[in-house]
Each structure stands twice: as structure tokens, then as C-alpha cells.
N, CA and C of each residue as an Amber inpcrd file, in Angstrom:
protein
   477
 -14.5870000  16.8330000   4.8410000 -14.2780000  18.1410000   4.3180000
 -14.1350000  18.0120000   2.8050000 -14.7840000  18.8650000   2.0620000
 -14.7390000  18.8350000   0.6030000 -13.8040000  19.9120000   0.0880000
 -13.3030000  19.6720000  -1.0870000 -12.4120000  20.6320000  -1.7200000
 -13.2210000  21.7690000  -2.3120000 -12.6090000  22.9260000  -2.4570000
 -13.2440000  24.0480000  -3.1300000 -13.2550000  23.8630000  -4.6250000
 -12.5400000  22.8810000  -5.1280000 -12.4380000  22.6480000  -6.5560000
 -13.7200000  22.0090000  -7.0540000 -14.0710000  22.2860000  -8.2840000
 -15.2570000  21.6760000  -8.8530000 -14.9820000  20.2150000  -9.1330000
 -16.0150000  19.3480000  -8.9910000 -15.8000000  17.9220000  -9.2200000
 -15.3230000  17.6080000 -10.6340000 -15.5990000  18.4800000 -11.5910000
 -15.1780000  18.2170000 -12.9660000 -13.6710000  18.3420000 -13.1510000
 -13.0320000  19.1370000 -12.3330000 -11.5920000  19.3220000 -12.5140000
 -10.8390000  18.2950000 -11.6800000  -9.9330000  17.6080000 -12.3240000
  -9.1230000  16.6190000 -11.6300000  -7.7980000  17.2410000 -11.2440000
  -7.3500000  16.9670000 -10.0680000  -6.0800000  17.4650000  -9.5800000
  -5.1270000  16.2950000  -9.4700000  -3.9470000  16.4150000 -10.0500000
  -2.9470000  15.3640000  -9.9470000  -2.1480000  15.5800000  -8.6760000
  -2.0590000  14.5380000  -7.8710000  -1.2520000  14.5790000  -6.6690000
   0.1600000  14.1550000  -7.0570000   1.1510000  14.8040000  -6.4930000
   2.5450000  14.5880000  -6.8880000   2.9650000  13.1300000  -6.8810000
   3.7780000  12.7820000  -7.8380000   4.3890000  11.4550000  -7.9070000
   5.8840000  11.6470000  -7.6840000   6.4090000  10.9420000  -6.7250000
   7.8180000  11.0910000  -6.3900000   8.4510000   9.7080000  -6.3450000
   9.6180000   9.5830000  -6.9050000  10.3200000   8.3070000  -6.8560000
  11.6650000   8.5050000  -6.1860000  11.8680000   7.8280000  -5.0580000
  13.1570000   7.9450000  -4.3780000  14.1410000   6.9400000  -4.9310000
  13.6620000   5.9020000  -5.5880000  14.5650000   4.8900000  -6.1440000
  15.4890000   5.5220000  -7.1740000  14.9240000   6.3240000  -8.0900000
  15.7380000   6.8990000  -9.1570000  16.6240000   8.0430000  -8.6790000
  16.2810000   8.6560000  -7.5410000  17.0720000   9.7860000  -7.0700000
  18.1790000   9.3820000  -6.1080000  18.1670000   8.1420000  -5.6350000
  19.2110000   7.6760000  -4.7440000  19.1290000   8.2260000  -3.3400000
  17.9650000   8.7140000  -2.9180000  17.8340000   9.2890000  -1.5850000
  17.1720000   8.3340000  -0.6000000  16.9090000   7.1080000  -1.0250000
  16.1370000   6.1880000  -0.1940000  16.8170000   5.8360000   1.1350000
  18.1340000   5.9820000   1.2560000  18.8210000   5.6230000   2.4930000
  19.0440000   6.8150000   3.4200000  18.7670000   8.0040000   2.9440000
  18.9640000   9.1970000   3.7520000  17.8450000   9.3260000   4.7720000
  18.1480000   9.8990000   5.9420000  17.1150000  10.1970000   6.9340000
  17.0230000  11.7120000   7.1000000  15.8540000  12.1670000   7.5280000
  15.5600000  13.5910000   7.6290000  15.1240000  13.9170000   9.0500000
  15.5800000  15.0610000   9.5470000  15.1740000  15.5200000  10.8730000
  13.7770000  16.1180000  10.7790000  13.1760000  16.3810000  11.9270000
  11.8580000  17.0300000  11.9380000  11.9440000  18.3930000  11.2640000
  13.0170000  19.1260000  11.5240000  13.1750000  20.4480000  10.8940000
  13.2300000  20.3330000   9.3810000  13.9560000  19.3390000   8.8780000
  14.0210000  19.1440000   7.4230000  12.6560000  18.7350000   6.8740000
  11.9660000  17.8640000   7.5990000  10.6140000  17.4480000   7.1930000
   9.6920000  18.6560000   7.1130000   9.7440000  19.5080000   8.0930000
   8.9130000  20.7210000   8.1220000   9.2600000  21.6320000   6.9560000
  10.5450000  21.8140000   6.6860000  10.9670000  22.6710000   5.5660000
  10.5200000  22.1180000   4.2190000  10.5770000  20.7950000   4.0590000
  10.1960000  20.1770000   2.7890000   8.6850000  20.1780000   2.5560000
   7.9150000  20.0320000   3.6290000   6.4680000  19.8520000   3.4810000
   5.6370000  21.0860000   3.8040000   6.1890000  21.9930000   4.5910000
   5.4000000  23.1390000   5.0320000   4.5240000  22.8180000   6.2350000
   4.7100000  21.6220000   6.8010000   3.9470000  21.2240000   7.9840000
   4.4380000  22.0040000   9.2040000   3.6290000  21.9630000  10.2550000
   4.0440000  22.5290000  11.5340000   4.4970000  21.3880000  12.4470000
   5.2120000  21.7330000  13.5040000   5.6180000  20.7090000  14.4760000
   4.3920000  20.0350000  15.0830000   3.3420000  20.8150000  15.2890000
   2.0990000  20.2740000  15.8490000   1.4950000  19.2280000  14.9020000
   1.5180000  19.4990000  13.5960000   1.0050000  18.5310000  12.6250000
   1.8420000  17.2530000  12.6350000   3.1640000  17.4070000  12.6670000
   4.0460000  16.2420000  12.6970000   3.7180000  15.3960000  13.9310000
   3.5610000  16.0430000  15.0780000   3.2520000  15.3160000  16.3160000
   1.8890000  14.6250000  16.2150000   0.8960000  15.3270000  15.6770000
  -0.4400000  14.7440000  15.5480000  -0.4370000  13.5540000  14.6020000
   0.2180000  13.6890000  13.4600000   0.2490000  12.5890000  12.4860000
   1.0100000  11.3920000  13.0400000   2.0250000  11.6500000  13.8830000
   2.7270000  10.5460000  14.5450000   1.8030000   9.8940000  15.5780000
   1.0340000  10.7220000  16.2890000   0.1120000  10.2150000  17.3100000
  -0.9620000   9.3040000  16.7050000  -1.4760000   9.6540000  15.5300000
  -2.5180000   8.8270000  14.9010000  -1.9070000   7.7680000  13.9750000
  -0.5900000   7.6330000  14.0340000   0.1590000   6.6130000  13.2840000
   0.0600000   6.7720000  11.7660000  -0.1170000   7.9970000  11.3090000
  -0.1410000   8.2720000   9.8820000   1.2780000   8.4960000   9.3640000
   2.1180000   9.0500000  10.2000000   3.5140000   9.3230000   9.8640000
   4.3640000   8.8490000  11.0370000   5.3840000   8.0660000  10.7470000
   6.1780000   7.4880000  11.8320000   7.6610000   7.7450000  11.6370000
   8.3350000   8.2240000  12.6910000   9.7850000   8.3820000  12.5880000
  10.4300000   7.0100000  12.3760000  11.4500000   6.9720000  11.5590000
  12.1510000   5.7260000  11.2900000  13.1310000   5.4160000  12.4060000
  13.7570000   6.4540000  12.9280000  14.7330000   6.3090000  14.0150000
  14.4330000   7.3260000  15.1030000  14.6570000   6.9170000  16.3450000
  14.5440000   7.8340000  17.4840000  15.7970000   7.6800000  18.3270000
  16.3180000   8.8030000  18.7810000  17.4760000   8.7800000  19.6640000
  17.0250000   9.2970000  21.0290000  16.6900000   8.3820000  21.9480000
  16.1870000   8.8160000  23.2630000  17.2530000   9.5230000  24.1050000
  18.5250000   9.3730000  23.7090000  19.6060000  10.0020000  24.4710000
  20.0650000  11.3270000  23.8650000  19.3390000  11.8020000  22.8470000
  19.7400000  13.0660000  22.2050000  19.5900000  14.2110000  23.2020000
  20.6230000  15.0500000  23.3140000  20.5270000  16.1940000  24.2340000
  19.4540000  17.1750000  23.7520000  18.9320000  17.9310000  24.6840000
  17.9080000  18.9260000  24.3550000  18.4650000  19.8830000  23.3030000
  17.6610000  20.1540000  22.3040000  18.0850000  21.0340000  21.2310000
  18.7060000  20.3140000  20.0450000  18.9450000  19.0140000  20.1750000
  19.5080000  18.2080000  19.0880000  18.3920000  17.3290000  18.5210000
  18.4580000  17.0060000  17.2320000  17.4090000  16.1510000  16.6570000
  17.3370000  14.7930000  17.3600000  16.0920000  14.3700000  17.6720000
  15.8880000  13.0860000  18.3340000  15.1080000  12.1170000  17.4470000
  14.3430000  12.6530000  16.4900000  13.5580000  11.8120000  15.5900000
  14.0190000  12.0310000  14.1600000  14.0780000  10.9320000  13.4100000
  14.5310000  10.9940000  12.0270000  13.5430000  10.2340000  11.1480000
  13.3070000  10.7660000   9.9540000  12.3240000  10.2000000   9.0320000
  13.0150000   9.7030000   7.7700000  12.5950000   8.5300000   7.3100000
  13.1310000   7.9610000   6.0740000  12.5590000   8.7150000   4.8760000
  13.1700000   8.5190000   3.7220000  12.6660000   9.1250000   2.4880000
  11.2350000   8.6670000   2.2380000  10.9370000   7.4190000   2.5610000
   9.5830000   6.8830000   2.3880000   8.5790000   7.7020000   3.2020000
   8.9060000   8.0020000   4.4450000   8.0060000   8.7730000   5.3020000
   7.8970000  10.2250000   4.8290000   8.9810000  10.7840000   4.2990000
   8.9380000  12.1550000   3.7800000   8.0300000  12.2150000   2.5500000
   8.1540000  11.2310000   1.6600000   7.2770000  11.1810000   0.4820000
   5.8330000  11.0430000   0.9400000   5.6080000  10.1840000   1.9070000
   4.2620000  10.0000000   2.4580000   3.7320000  11.3300000   3.0040000
   4.5770000  12.0660000   3.7230000   4.1840000  13.3670000   4.2700000
   3.8330000  14.3520000   3.1490000   4.6150000  14.3390000   2.0780000
   4.3330000  15.2270000   0.9390000   2.9850000  14.8870000   0.3010000
   2.7060000  13.5960000   0.1610000   1.4210000  13.1740000  -0.4080000
   0.2860000  13.5510000   0.5380000   0.4830000  13.3340000   1.8300000
  -0.5230000  13.6980000   2.8240000  -0.8310000  15.1910000   2.7350000
   0.2080000  16.0010000   2.6370000   0.0230000  17.4540000   2.5420000
  -0.7720000  17.8140000   1.2900000  -0.4800000  17.1550000   0.1780000
  -1.2300000  17.4150000  -1.0490000  -2.6950000  17.0180000  -0.8930000
  -2.9430000  15.8690000  -0.2770000  -4.3230000  15.4300000  -0.0720000
  -5.0590000  16.3640000   0.8870000  -4.3930000  16.7670000   1.9540000
  -5.0080000  17.7120000   2.8980000  -5.2830000  19.0460000   2.1960000
  -4.3480000  19.4820000   1.3470000  -4.5440000  20.7200000   0.5880000
  -5.7010000  20.6320000  -0.3890000  -6.0100000  19.4080000  -0.8370000
  -7.1380000  19.1950000  -1.7480000  -8.4530000  19.0720000  -0.9810000
  -8.3890000  19.1730000   0.3530000  -9.6090000  19.1920000   1.1520000
  -9.9760000  17.8920000   1.8420000  -9.0950000  16.8990000   1.8240000
  -9.4130000  15.6280000   2.4610000  -9.0750000  15.6620000   3.9450000
  -9.9170000  15.0240000   4.7540000  -9.7380000  14.9890000   6.2030000
  -8.6210000  14.0120000   6.5790000  -8.0720000  14.1400000   7.7980000
  -7.0560000  13.1650000   8.2330000  -7.5840000  11.7270000   8.1690000
  -8.8510000  11.5260000   8.4980000  -9.4440000  10.1830000   8.4470000
  -9.4560000   9.6410000   7.0140000  -9.8020000  10.5010000   6.0460000
  -9.7930000  10.0810000   4.6430000  -8.3680000   9.7770000   4.1820000
  -7.4200000  10.5990000   4.6110000  -6.0120000  10.3810000   4.2440000
  -5.5250000   9.0590000   4.8430000  -5.9260000   8.7580000   6.0810000
  -5.5670000   7.4770000   6.6940000  -6.1260000   6.3210000   5.8730000
  -7.3610000   6.4610000   5.3900000  -7.9760000   5.4010000   4.5890000
  -7.2120000   5.2020000   3.2840000  -6.8190000   6.2950000   2.6410000
  -6.0240000   6.1960000   1.4120000  -4.7190000   5.4590000   1.7130000
  -4.0460000   5.8310000   2.8080000  -2.7760000   5.1930000   3.1770000
  -2.9740000   3.6950000   3.4260000  -4.0340000   3.3370000   4.1560000
  -4.3120000   1.9110000   4.4140000  -4.5750000   1.1540000   3.1200000
  -5.3740000   1.7490000   2.2260000  -5.7100000   1.0730000   0.9760000
  -4.4930000   0.9340000   0.0640000  -3.6400000   1.9480000   0.0270000
  -2.4170000   1.8410000  -0.7620000  -1.5450000   0.7120000  -0.2220000
  -1.4260000   0.6520000   1.1010000  -0.6220000  -0.4000000   1.7320000
  -1.2240000  -1.7750000   1.4450000  -2.5440000  -1.8790000   1.5210000
  -3.2290000  -3.1440000   1.2510000  -2.9360000  -3.6480000  -0.1690000
  -2.7880000  -2.7120000  -1.0960000  -2.4890000  -3.0700000  -2.4820000
  -0.9880000  -3.2170000  -2.7310000  -0.1750000  -3.0260000  -1.6860000
   1.2680000  -3.1740000  -1.8310000   1.9220000  -2.0300000  -2.5840000
   1.2740000  -0.8730000  -2.6090000   1.8040000   0.2760000  -3.3390000
   2.7170000   1.0650000  -2.4150000   3.9730000   1.1870000  -2.8040000
   4.9650000   1.9060000  -2.0210000   5.1840000   3.2670000  -2.6660000
   4.7980000   4.3040000  -1.9530000   4.8750000   5.6510000  -2.5150000
   6.2840000   6.0850000  -2.8480000   7.2680000   5.5980000  -2.1160000
   8.6370000   6.0250000  -2.3700000   9.2610000   5.3090000  -3.5590000
   8.5850000   4.3370000  -4.1300000   9.1110000   3.6220000  -5.2870000
   8.2160000   3.7950000  -6.5040000   7.1300000   4.4890000  -6.3550000
   6.1240000   4.5810000  -7.4050000   6.4130000   5.7140000  -8.3740000
   6.1220000   5.4700000  -9.6160000   6.1640000   6.5280000 -10.6130000
   4.7750000   6.7080000 -11.1860000   3.7710000   6.2210000 -10.4500000
   2.3820000   6.3440000 -10.8390000   1.8070000   7.6090000 -10.2190000
   0.4930000   7.7860000 -10.3290000  -0.1200000   9.0240000  -9.8590000
  -1.3200000   8.7740000  -8.9700000  -1.5370000   9.6950000  -8.0460000
  -2.7930000   9.8030000  -7.3380000  -3.4980000  10.9940000  -7.9550000
  -4.7780000  10.8360000  -8.2300000  -5.5680000  11.8810000  -8.8600000
  -6.8160000  12.0750000  -8.0110000  -7.2830000  13.3100000  -7.8800000
  -8.5020000  13.5570000  -7.1200000  -9.4550000  14.4460000  -7.9010000
 -10.7490000  14.2280000  -7.6750000 -11.7780000  15.0960000  -8.2270000
 -12.3910000  15.9340000  -7.1090000 -11.7880000  15.9020000  -5.9360000
 -12.2890000  16.6330000  -4.7800000 -13.2110000  15.7950000  -3.9150000
 -13.6770000  14.6690000  -4.4300000 -14.5640000  13.7890000  -3.6780000
 -13.9000000  12.4680000  -3.3170000 -12.9990000  12.0080000  -4.1380000
 -12.3000000  10.7610000  -3.8790000 -10.8810000  10.8680000  -4.4070000
 -10.0980000   9.8080000  -4.1770000  -8.7140000   9.7600000  -4.6230000
  -8.5700000   8.5170000  -5.4850000  -7.9760000   8.6840000  -6.6540000
  -7.8140000   7.5940000  -7.6020000  -6.3280000   7.3100000  -7.7800000
  -5.9940000   6.0390000  -7.8710000  -4.6200000   5.6260000  -8.1070000
  -4.5210000   5.1570000  -9.5500000  -3.6940000   5.8310000 -10.3420000
  -3.4860000   5.4510000 -11.7360000  -2.2840000   4.5230000 -11.7850000
  -2.5580000   3.2440000 -12.0190000  -1.4970000   2.2440000 -12.0060000
  -0.8200000   2.0770000 -13.3570000  -1.4050000   2.6470000 -14.3980000
  -0.8130000   2.5970000 -15.7320000  -1.4770000   3.6760000 -16.5760000
  -1.1090000   3.7240000 -17.8530000  -1.7380000   4.6900000 -18.7530000
  -3.1770000   4.3260000 -19.0770000  -3.6020000   3.1060000 -18.7170000
  -4.9410000   2.6680000 -19.0970000  -5.8080000   2.2120000 -17.9350000
  -5.2710000   2.1670000 -16.7140000  -6.0520000   1.6970000 -15.5740000
  -5.8980000   2.6260000 -14.3780000  -6.9880000   2.7520000 -13.6400000
  -6.9850000   3.5000000 -12.3920000  -8.0590000   2.9000000 -11.5020000
  -7.9300000   3.1130000 -10.1950000  -9.0090000   2.7010000  -9.3160000
  -9.1570000   3.6920000  -8.1780000 -10.3800000   3.7060000  -7.6220000
 -10.7290000   4.5950000  -6.5330000 -10.1070000   4.0270000  -5.2600000
  -9.0270000   4.6320000  -4.8070000  -8.2760000   4.1110000  -3.6650000
  -8.8800000   4.5550000  -2.3330000  -9.7690000   5.5440000  -2.3440000
 -10.3720000   6.0160000  -1.0960000 -11.6820000   5.3050000  -0.7960000
 -12.6190000   5.3710000  -1.7110000 -13.9690000   4.8830000  -1.4110000
 -14.2110000   3.4380000  -1.8180000 -13.7870000   3.0840000  -2.9910000
 -14.0470000   1.7380000  -3.5130000 -12.7170000   1.1690000  -3.9790000
 -11.8840000   0.7920000  -3.0380000 -10.4950000   0.4960000  -3.3700000
 -10.3020000  -0.7040000  -4.2790000 -11.3400000  -1.3500000  -4.7030000
 -11.2070000  -2.4550000  -5.6560000 -11.8830000  -2.1290000  -6.9910000
 -12.5830000  -1.0230000  -7.0650000 -13.2860000  -0.6540000  -8.2910000
 -12.3080000  -0.1020000  -9.3190000 -12.2100000  -0.7540000 -10.4650000
 -11.2860000  -0.3390000 -11.5180000 -11.9670000   0.6180000 -12.4810000
 -11.1930000   1.5210000 -13.0450000 -11.6350000   2.4380000 -14.0800000
 -10.7670000   2.2130000 -15.3040000 -11.3250000   2.4330000 -16.4450000
 -10.5590000   2.3450000 -17.6820000 -10.1830000   3.7540000 -18.0950000
  -8.9170000   3.9770000 -18.3370000  -8.4460000   5.2570000 -18.8560000
  -8.1690000   5.0720000 -20.3350000  -8.7260000   5.9290000 -21.1350000
  -8.4940000   5.8570000 -22.5790000  -7.5190000   6.9640000 -22.9380000
  -6.2880000   6.6120000 -23.2710000  -5.3010000   7.6300000 -23.6390000
  -5.6150000   8.1780000 -25.0350000  -6.1940000   9.3460000 -25.0770000
  -6.6300000   9.9360000 -26.3410000  -5.4510000  10.1380000 -27.2810000
  -4.2920000  10.4970000 -26.7320000  -3.1230000  10.7130000 -27.5920000
  -2.7700000   9.4540000 -28.3780000  -3.0180000   8.2750000 -27.7920000
  -2.7640000   7.0340000 -28.5210000  -3.7690000   6.8360000 -29.6580000
  -4.9990000   7.2450000 -29.4300000  -6.0210000   7.1330000 -30.4750000
  -5.7130000   8.0860000 -31.6310000  -5.2630000   9.2870000 -31.2920000
  -4.8890000  10.2640000 -32.3260000  -3.6990000   9.7320000 -33.1220000
  -2.7490000   9.1090000 -32.4300000  -1.5850000   8.5440000 -33.1170000
  -1.9950000   7.4090000 -34.0560000  -2.9400000   6.5770000 -33.6510000
  -3.4470000   5.5150000 -34.5170000  -4.0440000   6.1120000 -35.7920000
  -4.7950000   7.1870000 -35.6300000  -5.4050000   7.8580000 -36.7670000
  -4.3380000   8.4310000 -37.6930000  -3.2980000   9.0360000 -37.1150000
  -2.2040000   9.5860000 -37.9220000  -1.4970000   8.4950000 -38.7220000
  -1.2430000   7.3530000 -38.0750000  -0.5800000   6.2450000 -38.7660000
  -1.4340000   5.6790000 -39.8920000  -2.7370000   5.7010000 -39.7070000
  -3.6540000   5.1550000 -40.7080000  -3.8320000   6.0970000 -41.8930000
  -3.5770000   7.3900000 -41.6740000  -3.8010000   8.3840000 -42.7270000
  -2.7340000   8.3740000 -43.7960000
């Protein structure tokens, strides 16, 4: 599935850090997850079924009507990123590939202050102000980012 956005326009996918906010130890119910992400219960169940999103804790003895599954901040951040990628037009299979490639590179979304960027065709992980790589299609292919503001600053200092 392709995005309606033109390939020339890049969309920044949200960057969230739970380390700096102190929420990394909190757990969230399915209802809270749904409220935060806009997902449906059916989506939560499907993503759990395909192992894209996993509850951190389950209470098999929870009475009917009480929360039985709980999600860590890491899983909530993952869900938010998944929702952004799905909103940009990526299929669940493509989102799974992005998740696998991020994990392969040891990138933890709940601790990252970096960015995922998309052009509607692929997803790029910006690991610094000067480097990025295609995390969906060519997860080892590096790109060079030239921070123009730094070049302008060099010119200002030289003037």
C-alpha cells in the first residue's frame, strides 16, 4: 500500500523518549493503549496475533470486565510508531519488517531521541544529524545527511 503523499515530501515519524519522561516502568491497559493511539480493540488483537505488539503482563485470573492485559511504555511507543507508519500508508507486513530491522540494529524506540522519516515508499532511520539509513528496504544502506544550517553557520563565521 502506498501513501497518498508525493515521494518528494518527507514525513517525520514521531520520536518519543520514555527515559527522559520517567514513564518507562508504568504499564498501560488496553483501554489506555486505545485512547493513546486511536487503535481499535480489533487492531490491538490482530497486532498481538501477528506478534507486532505484545502485552508485557497478562492476568489470567482477572474477573470479566477488569483489565487482563497490560502494555509497557516500550510497547505503547511501538504502537504509536506503528500507527504513524500505517497512517503513512505502510502495510502491516512492511511495519513488521521495519520493527525487525530496528531490533536487528539494536534500536530501542522507547529510549531513542532519533527519527524515523518516510517518503511514502520506504522508512529511513536518522541516527544522527549527518547519517540515516533505509530501515525498510535496504537496512544496511547508509545515507549522508548534510545539515544546511551548519553550512550557513560556517559561512556566517567566515564573513
